[in-house]
N, C-alpha and C positions, 0 to 999 in steps of 0.2 A: 534773500533774493534782491538783486539790484533792480530798481525801477525808477529811472529818472523821468521827470516830466520834460516835454519837449516844447520849446517856444518856436512858433512858426510866424514869420513876419513877411508881409508882402513888401519887398524892398524895391521893386520896380514894376510899374504897370505901363506897358507900351501902347498907350492910346493918347489922343490929343486931350481927352477929357480927364485922364488920370483914373478912370474907372474901367474895370474889366467889362467887356461887352457881354459876357456870359450871364447866366441866370442869377448868380450869387452877387454880382455887382461889387466885387472886391475893389477896394481903394488902396493906393499906396500908403504904407504906414500901418495898416491894420495888423493886429497881432492876435494870435490864438494860442491856446495851450493844449497839447495832446497829452493825455494821461490815461488813467484807467477808464475814464468816460470822456467822450467828446460830444458836446451837446449840439442839437440842431438849432437853427435860428440864426444867431449871430456868428456862427462858426464858418469854417472854410468851405469852399466849393467842393462838392463831392468828387468831381473829376480830378481836381488838383490833389485832393486827399489820396486818391489812388496812386498818384505819381510819387507823393511824398512818403506814404506809409512804409514801404520797405526799409528805407534808410532810417526813418524815425523810429521804427520798431527796434532796429539794431542798436540805435543810439540809446533808446530807453533801457535796454537790457544789458548794456555793457558800459564800462568806464571808458574813457578816452584811450584809444589804442595808439601805439607808438608810430604807426604809419599815417595817422591823421596829422596833416600839416597845418591845419587851421582848427579853430574851435567851432566851426560851423560848416554847413554844406548848403550850396545854392542849387535849387531845383526849379526848372521851368515847367509850368503847367502844360498839359497835353495840347492845349490850343495855342501856346506860344505867347500869350499876352501878359503873363505875370511871372515874375521870378520870386520865389519864396526862399527865405533863408531859415534854416532850422539849426537850433542850438540846444544843448542840454541846459536845463534850468538848474542852477547851483542851489542845492538845498542848504538852508541855514539852520543850525541847531539852536 
């Protein structure tokens, strides 16, 4: 069974402070990894996770498809303040 880990990076935060005004206070450059378990605490905002999860799940369970034109997808959080970039984590043997 294929199961890639997914790197999630906050590539843009559209506030003067560079910090998301939401409860999670995400800052540009923060990274998270989605895998079999995703911890609470230093993890991603729950609202943003809901927006990211469908594509992240598809990426976790498949290899790169021929229609994918880039190695990543950018997803904007539901509140519009943060753009997250998701990529497959390349496993090294």
